[in-house]
C-alpha positions as CSV (number, residue, x, y, z in Angstrom):
1,M,126.8,85.9,98.7
2,N,129.3,87.0,96.1
3,V,132.5,88.9,96.5
4,D,133.7,90.2,93.1
5,G,131.6,87.5,91.5
6,K,132.9,84.6,93.7
7,P,130.5,82.9,96.1
8,Y,131.5,82.9,99.8
9,R,130.2,81.9,103.2
10,T,131.7,83.8,106.1
11,I,133.1,80.6,107.7
12,W,134.0,77.2,106.2
13,P,136.1,74.1,107.0
14,G,139.6,74.1,105.6
15,A,140.5,71.8,102.8
16,D,142.7,69.8,105.2
17,G,139.7,68.9,107.3
18,C,141.5,70.1,110.5
19,T,141.3,73.9,110.2
20,V,138.6,76.5,109.7
21,E,138.7,79.6,107.5
22,I,137.0,83.0,108.0
23,I,136.8,86.4,106.4
24,D,138.7,88.8,108.6
25,Q,136.1,91.6,109.0
26,T,138.5,93.9,110.8
27,R,140.2,94.4,107.4
28,L,137.1,95.4,105.5
29,P,136.1,97.4,103.5
30,H,139.5,98.3,102.2
31,E,141.1,94.8,102.2
32,F,139.4,91.4,101.7
33,V,141.5,88.9,103.7
34,T,140.8,85.4,104.8
35,V,142.3,83.9,107.9
36,V,142.9,80.3,109.0
37,L,141.9,79.2,112.5
38,R,144.0,76.3,113.8
39,T,143.3,76.2,117.5
40,V,140.6,77.0,120.0
41,D,142.6,80.0,121.0
42,D,142.5,81.2,117.4
43,A,138.7,81.0,117.6
44,V,138.5,82.8,120.9
45,H,140.7,85.6,119.4
46,A,138.6,85.8,116.2
47,I,135.4,86.3,118.3
48,G,136.9,88.7,120.8
49,S,138.8,90.8,118.3
50,M,135.7,90.9,116.0
51,Q,137.4,89.3,113.1
52,V,134.0,87.5,113.1
53,R,131.0,89.3,114.6
54,G,127.2,89.2,114.4
55,A,125.4,86.9,116.8
56,P,124.7,84.0,114.4
57,L,128.3,83.9,113.0
58,I,129.7,84.1,116.6
59,G,127.7,81.0,117.5
60,V,129.0,79.0,114.5
61,T,132.5,80.2,115.1
62,A,132.3,79.1,118.7
63,A,131.1,75.7,117.6
64,Y,134.0,75.3,115.2
65,G,136.3,76.4,118.1
66,V,135.0,73.3,120.0
67,C,136.0,71.1,117.0
68,L,139.5,72.6,117.0
69,A,139.9,71.9,120.7
70,L,138.8,68.3,120.4
71,G,141.1,67.8,117.5
72,V,143.9,68.0,120.1
73,D,142.2,66.5,123.1
74,E,138.8,64.7,123.0
75,S,138.4,64.5,126.8
76,D,135.5,65.9,128.8
77,E,138.0,68.3,130.5
78,A,139.1,69.7,127.1
79,L,135.4,70.1,126.0
80,D,134.6,72.0,129.2
81,A,137.7,74.2,129.0
82,A,137.0,75.1,125.4
83,C,133.3,75.9,126.0
84,D,134.3,78.1,129.0
85,A,136.9,80.1,127.0
86,L,134.6,80.5,124.1
87,Y,131.7,81.6,126.2
88,A,133.8,84.3,127.9
89,S,134.8,85.8,124.5
90,R,131.5,87.7,123.9
91,P,129.0,87.4,126.8
92,T,126.0,89.3,125.2
93,A,125.3,87.2,122.1
94,S,122.6,84.5,122.8
95,N,123.7,82.4,119.8
96,L,127.1,81.8,121.3
97,Q,125.5,80.2,124.4
98,W,123.0,78.3,122.2
99,A,125.7,76.9,120.0
100,L,127.9,75.8,122.8
101,R,124.9,74.3,124.6
102,T,124.0,72.4,121.5
103,M,127.6,71.1,121.1
104,R,127.7,70.0,124.8
105,E,124.4,68.1,124.5
106,V,125.4,66.3,121.3
107,L,129.0,65.5,122.3
108,G,127.9,64.4,125.7
109,G,126.6,61.2,124.0
110,A,129.8,60.7,121.9
111,S,133.0,59.2,123.1
112,P,136.6,59.2,121.7
113,P,137.6,58.4,119.0
114,D,134.3,59.6,117.5
115,R,134.0,63.0,119.1
116,V,135.9,65.0,116.5
117,A,133.8,63.6,113.6
118,V,130.6,64.1,115.5
119,A,131.6,67.7,116.4
120,Y,132.3,68.7,112.7
121,E,129.0,67.0,111.6
122,T,127.1,69.0,114.3
123,V,128.7,72.3,113.3
124,A,127.8,71.6,109.6
125,R,124.2,71.2,110.6
126,I,124.3,74.4,112.7
127,A,125.8,76.3,109.8
128,D,123.3,75.0,107.3
129,D,120.4,75.7,109.7
130,D,121.6,79.3,110.0
131,V,121.7,79.7,106.2
132,A,118.2,78.2,105.9
133,S,116.8,80.4,108.7
134,C,118.3,83.6,107.2
135,R,116.9,82.7,103.8
136,A,113.5,82.3,105.3
137,I,113.8,85.5,107.2
138,G,114.6,87.2,103.9
139,E,111.4,85.8,102.3
140,H,109.1,86.8,105.1
141,G,110.7,90.3,105.3
142,A,110.6,90.8,101.6
143,R,106.8,90.3,101.6
144,L,106.5,92.8,104.4
145,F,108.6,95.3,102.4
146,A,106.4,94.7,99.3
147,D,103.3,95.5,101.4
148,L,104.8,98.7,102.8
149,A,105.8,99.8,99.2
150,R,102.2,99.2,98.0
151,D,100.8,101.2,101.0
152,K,103.2,104.0,100.2
153,E,102.2,104.0,96.5
154,K,98.5,104.3,97.5
155,Q,99.3,107.2,99.9
156,K,101.5,109.1,97.5
157,G,99.5,108.3,94.3
158,A,102.6,107.2,92.5
159,A,105.3,104.5,92.9
160,E,108.3,105.7,94.9
161,S,111.4,104.0,96.3
162,L,111.0,102.3,99.7
163,N,113.4,104.0,102.1
164,I,114.8,101.6,104.7
165,L,117.0,102.6,107.6
166,T,119.3,100.0,109.3
167,H,121.8,100.2,112.1
168,C,125.1,98.2,112.5
169,N,125.6,95.3,110.2
170,A,123.1,92.4,110.1
171,G,123.9,91.2,106.6
172,W,125.6,88.1,105.4
173,L,128.8,89.1,107.2
174,A,127.0,88.8,110.5
175,T,125.7,85.3,109.7
176,V,126.9,82.3,107.7
177,D,125.1,83.7,104.7
178,Y,122.2,85.9,103.6
179,G,122.0,87.9,106.9
180,T,119.1,88.8,109.2
181,A,118.1,92.5,108.8
182,L,119.6,92.7,105.3
183,A,118.2,89.3,104.1
184,P,114.8,91.0,103.4
185,V,116.6,93.8,101.6
186,Y,118.4,91.4,99.3
187,A,115.4,89.3,98.7
188,A,113.2,92.3,97.9
189,F,115.8,93.9,95.7
190,D,116.3,90.6,93.8
191,A,112.6,90.4,93.3
192,G,112.6,93.8,91.6
193,L,111.4,96.1,94.5
194,D,112.5,99.7,94.1
195,L,114.3,100.4,97.4
196,H,117.1,102.5,99.0
197,V,118.9,101.9,102.3
198,W,120.0,104.5,104.7
199,V,123.1,103.0,106.4
200,D,123.9,104.3,109.9
201,E,127.7,104.6,110.3
202,T,127.4,102.8,113.7
203,R,130.1,104.3,115.8
204,P,132.3,103.4,117.5
205,R,133.4,100.5,115.2
206,N,131.6,101.8,112.1
207,Q,130.2,98.4,111.1
208,G,127.5,100.2,109.1
209,A,129.8,102.5,107.2
210,S,132.4,99.8,106.6
211,L,130.6,96.5,106.4
212,T,126.9,97.1,105.5
213,A,127.9,99.7,102.9
214,W,130.4,97.3,101.5
215,E,127.9,94.4,101.4
216,L,125.2,96.5,99.7
217,G,127.7,97.8,97.2
218,Q,128.8,94.2,96.3
219,H,125.2,93.3,95.7
220,G,124.3,96.5,93.8
221,V,121.7,97.8,96.3
222,P,121.2,101.6,96.3
223,H,122.4,103.0,99.6
224,T,123.6,106.1,101.4
225,V,125.8,106.2,104.5
226,I,124.7,108.7,107.2
227,A,126.0,109.8,110.5
228,D,124.4,108.0,113.4
229,N,122.5,111.1,114.6
230,A,120.9,111.8,111.2
231,G,118.2,109.1,111.4
232,G,115.8,111.1,113.5
233,H,116.0,114.1,111.2
234,L,115.3,111.9,108.1
235,M,112.3,110.4,109.9
236,Q,110.9,113.8,110.8
237,H,111.0,114.8,107.1
238,G,109.3,111.6,105.8
239,R,112.5,110.1,104.3
240,V,112.4,106.8,106.1
241,D,109.6,104.3,105.5
242,V,110.7,101.5,107.8
243,C,113.6,100.7,110.1
244,I,115.0,97.2,110.5
245,T,117.9,95.9,112.6
246,G,119.2,92.6,113.8
247,S,119.5,91.3,117.4
248,D,122.2,89.8,119.5
249,R,119.8,88.6,122.1
250,T,116.0,88.8,122.3
251,T,114.0,87.9,125.4
252,G,111.0,85.6,125.5
253,T,108.9,88.7,125.9
254,G,110.2,90.6,122.9
255,D,112.8,92.9,124.3
256,V,115.7,93.3,121.8
257,C,119.4,93.7,122.6
258,N,121.4,95.0,119.6
259,K,124.4,97.3,118.8
260,I,124.6,100.5,120.9
261,G,122.4,103.2,119.3
262,T,119.6,100.9,118.3
263,Y,117.4,102.1,121.2
264,L,117.7,105.7,120.1
265,K,116.6,104.7,116.5
266,A,113.6,102.9,117.9
267,L,112.6,106.0,120.0
268,A,112.9,108.2,117.0
269,A,110.9,105.8,114.9
270,H,108.2,105.6,117.5
271,D,107.9,109.4,117.8
272,N,107.6,109.7,114.0
273,G,105.2,106.8,113.3
274,V,107.9,104.8,111.4
275,P,107.6,101.0,111.9
276,F,110.6,99.5,113.6
277,Y,111.2,95.8,112.9
278,V,113.9,93.4,114.1
279,A,115.0,90.3,112.2
280,L,116.4,87.3,114.0
281,P,116.7,83.5,113.9
282,H,115.4,81.2,116.6
283,S,118.9,80.8,118.1
284,T,118.9,84.5,119.1
285,I,115.9,84.1,121.4
286,D,116.7,83.6,125.1
287,W,113.5,82.1,126.4
288,R,114.8,82.2,130.0
289,L,114.7,86.1,130.1
290,S,111.7,88.4,130.5
291,D,113.3,91.8,131.2
292,G,116.0,92.7,128.7
293,V,117.2,95.9,130.5
294,A,117.6,94.2,133.8
295,E,118.8,90.7,132.7
296,I,120.9,90.9,129.6
297,P,124.6,91.4,130.3
298,I,126.0,94.3,128.3
299,E,129.6,93.9,127.1
300,E,131.9,96.8,127.8
301,R,134.6,96.9,125.2
302,D,138.0,98.5,124.9
303,S,137.8,102.3,125.1
304,R,140.3,102.5,122.3
305,E,137.4,101.7,119.9
306,V,136.0,105.1,120.9
307,T,139.2,107.1,121.1
308,H,140.7,105.9,117.8
309,V,139.4,105.3,114.3
310,S,140.8,103.5,111.3
311,G,140.5,104.4,107.6
312,M,142.2,104.7,104.3
313,G,144.8,107.5,104.1
314,E,145.3,109.7,101.0
315,D,148.2,107.4,99.9
316,G,145.9,104.4,99.9
317,S,147.3,102.8,103.1
318,V,145.0,101.9,106.1
319,V,145.9,104.1,109.1
320,T,144.6,104.4,112.7
321,V,144.3,107.9,114.3
322,Q,143.4,109.2,117.7
323,V,140.3,111.5,117.7
324,T,140.1,112.4,121.4
325,P,142.4,114.6,123.5
326,D,145.2,113.0,125.5
327,G,143.9,112.2,129.0
328,S,140.2,112.0,128.1
329,S,138.6,108.8,129.3
330,A,136.0,106.9,127.1
331,A,133.2,104.5,127.9
332,N,132.3,101.8,125.4
333,A,129.1,99.8,126.1
334,A,128.7,97.7,123.0
335,F,124.9,97.1,123.1
336,D,121.7,98.6,124.3
337,V,118.2,97.1,124.9
338,T,115.1,98.2,123.0
339,P,111.9,97.4,124.9
340,A,109.3,95.3,123.1
341,R,106.8,98.2,123.2
342,L,108.9,100.0,120.6
343,V,109.2,97.1,118.2
344,A,106.5,96.7,115.4
345,G,107.3,93.1,114.9
346,L,110.0,90.3,115.0
347,I,110.8,88.8,111.6
348,T,111.9,85.2,112.2
349,E,112.4,82.1,110.0
350,R,108.8,81.1,110.9
351,G,107.2,84.4,110.1
352,V,106.5,87.8,111.6
353,A,105.3,88.0,115.2
354,N,104.3,90.7,117.6
355,A,107.2,91.6,120.0
356,S,105.6,89.9,123.0
357,S,105.6,86.5,124.8
358,E,102.2,85.7,123.1
359,G,103.5,86.7,119.7
360,L,106.6,84.6,120.0
361,A,104.6,81.7,121.4
362,S,102.4,81.8,118.3
363,L,105.5,81.0,116.2
364,Y,107.3,78.8,118.7
365,P,104.5,76.9,120.6
366,E,107.0,74.3,121.8
367,Q,108.6,77.1,123.9
368,A,105.3,78.2,125.5
369,V,105.1,77.5,129.2
């Protein structure tokens, strides 16, 4: 994707071959800053502090963290310690576990002094696979959007803009490139489809208002930021044609774990007959799980994310202010689970499937028991 006309991925190896560079997403949308990761601790901090976020990008960052650790010590003990620290940084995202598992499997067959080179080669493949998967998700989703637009035109008797509602940020900033939920938006927009995106602000960290809106603006996609609680109202009045979100972990039965508030959007969509789709790559599917509500661990983050908010002051400086009374406690569950029964379909790199074990098995027969 382009930032002011310059192409970027969200993460890339440094020119020195020993470091890794990222876009610091905590500084967006008001400042575009890149950061150099030099140690595994830097990678752990980047994931935990959400300098990088989004399940696919977290996975790739964790894999690079393993590379940084092995650059200092190539032993089995260093590999185990790095994987343990990186896993603990964000326990909900399936991609993080998948990436670390992949690194362990590959590096288990490599010995010093080859491990560092093998590690970087493996991460490069993981990153390129993520880009290819997201590009394919975009193509499948764009065809779905085109079908929805044709259906709307037939119903209305005239061509109208397709109104898409999304929650949180599942664009290129959440992946290595292209995105998951926003990949179909970009692909459809580039193909000439008339569309408009309703952007949930996504409290408490406002990834929709700050990141999704920034991305869409960079790409020239028409969009409007709305309060999180406005989605149901818009659906009741026929102003939303389709909802699409990403996923941090999806069970083998089609339950979807995503940013807190996703479940409420799915309920409103179901009540108003609006199709609710979820876009995700294969690395987000946790085939071991069957009941998302009972089995997916939900990260509880710092309450300060709820009690404080950052933004640009009138003088142009970025400031953080407290929005709650002194003494009021705050809870901050980062994710919720949307049951498969509320999901119209899962958009993957292999196509669109029903949100069920049978639907997923039709795309991934090698995973069927």
